[in-house]
N, C-alpha and C positions, 0 to 999 in steps of 0.2 A: 262234064261241063264245069262243075265247081272247082276242080283242080286246075283247069285252064285259067279261070279268073284269079285264083290265088297265085298262079305262076306269073301272070301278067302284072299283078300288083307287086309281087316280089322283084321282078325285073325292073320295073319303073322305080320302086323305092330304092333298090340297090344302086341304080345309076345315079339317082339324086344323092344318096349317101356317099358314094365314091367321089362325086364332084364336090360335095361339102367338105369331105376330108382333105381333098387336094387343095381347096381354097384355104383351109386352115394351114396346111403345110406350106403354102406359097405366100402367106400373109407377111407383112412387114415385121410384125413382132416375132413371128416364128423365124424369119430369116436372121433377125438380130440375135435371138436366142441360140440358133444354130451356129452363128459366127462366134459367139462367146463360149458356149459349152459343148457344141457339137451334137446336142440332142434335139430331136424334133418333138413337138407336143404329142402326148399319148392320144389326144382327141383326133389328131390327124391320122395316125396309124389305125386307130380303131374305126374311124369313118371309112378309110379306104379299104381296109381288110373286111369290115362288115359289109360294105357295098358289094365287093367282089363275091363274098359268100352268098349274099342274097340273090345276086344275079345268077350264080351257078345253081342254086336251089330252084330258082324260078324257071330256069331253062329245063331242068329235069322234070319239073311239074308240067311243062308244056308238051312234053313228048308223049 
């Protein structure tokens, strides 16, 4: 039962983290930065990648 609760929390946190990372990636300042230098902020990549990893770990805990 405890692993299922941890899995649910990880899935929910991962979804919010991925959405947060995408919002940073799609922000106006990020678009301006990408237009000038071609680089996306590291916070955006960390949020999206961390969110995906949390979701995957959470799904494995639910099984």
